[in-house]
C-alpha positions in Angstrom: 103.7 79.1 111.3 103.5 80.7 115.0 100.2 81.7 116.4 98.9 85.4 115.8 99.1 87.4 119.0 96.5 90.1 119.7 98.9 92.8 118.8 99.3 91.2 115.6 95.7 91.6 114.9 95.3 94.8 116.2 95.1 97.4 113.1 97.7 100.2 112.7 97.2 103.4 111.1 99.9 104.8 109.1 100.3 107.6 106.6 101.2 107.1 103.1 101.7 109.4 100.1 99.5 108.8 97.1 99.7 110.9 94.2 101.6 113.2 96.5 98.9 113.4 98.8 98.8 112.1 102.3 96.4 109.7 103.1 96.1 107.3 106.3 95.8 103.4 105.6 94.7 101.3 108.7 95.9 97.6 108.4 97.1 94.9 110.5 100.7 94.6 111.4 101.0 91.5 109.1 99.6 93.2 106.0 102.0 96.3 106.6 104.9 93.6 106.4 103.7 92.2 103.4 103.3 95.7 101.8 106.9 96.6 102.8 108.1 93.2 101.6 106.4 93.4 98.0 107.6 96.8 97.7 111.3 95.8 98.4 111.0 92.8 96.2 109.8 95.2 93.3 112.1 98.2 94.1 109.7 100.4 94.8 108.9 102.5 98.0 105.5 101.7 99.8 104.2 105.2 98.7 104.8 104.2 95.0 103.0 100.7 95.2 100.2 102.4 97.2 100.2 105.0 94.1 100.1 102.2 91.7 97.1 100.0 93.5 95.4 103.4 94.0 95.6 104.1 90.2 93.8 101.1 89.3 91.3 100.6 92.3 88.2 102.4 90.9 85.8 103.1 93.5 86.9 100.5 96.1 88.8 101.9 99.2 92.2 102.0 99.3 92.6 99.7 102.0 90.6 97.0 100.8 92.3 97.4 97.5 95.6 97.0 99.0 94.6 93.8 100.8 93.3 92.2 97.6 96.5 93.5 95.9 98.7 91.6 98.5 96.6 88.4 98.4 96.9 88.1 94.5 100.4 89.3 94.4 101.1 86.4 97.2 99.1 83.7 95.3 100.9 84.5 92.2 104.5 84.1 94.0 103.3 81.0 95.5 102.0 79.5 92.1 105.2 80.7 90.1 107.8 78.7 92.7 107.5 75.1 93.6 107.1 74.4 97.3 110.0 73.2 99.1 109.4 70.3 101.5 111.3 71.7 104.6 110.0 75.3 104.1 108.0 76.8 106.9 106.4 78.7 104.2 106.1 76.8 100.9 106.3 78.6 97.5 108.7 81.4 98.2 111.3 82.1 96.3 114.9 80.8 96.9 116.0 84.5 97.1 113.2 86.6 98.8 114.8 89.8 97.8 114.6 89.0 94.2 111.8 90.5 92.0 108.8 88.1 91.4 109.3 88.2 87.8 105.6 88.5 87.1 105.9 92.1 87.6 102.9 93.8 89.0 100.5 91.8 87.0 98.3 91.3 90.6 97.3 94.8 89.9 95.3 94.0 86.9 
């Protein structure tokens, strides 16, 4: 895996729609890429995914809840598929666009 640059670590603020209301979320570019990837895998928009996470976050901040969700989702993905020896990112499914199959259980 390549080394993260300063711009990779610098948080980026984006607007998302949660329950029909615009709110801003500040995360690192890698977190945004992961959020986009998960939304695509689950056939959701980023706004729909953020709304799902928001509906189950309790008193936690949305940004923190998104990060925790992403970590749980990626851990579930890594545990589901066996690592490939030559893969730069072990544990990813053969078809990276296929739905995970565990649904959105990382929200629970």
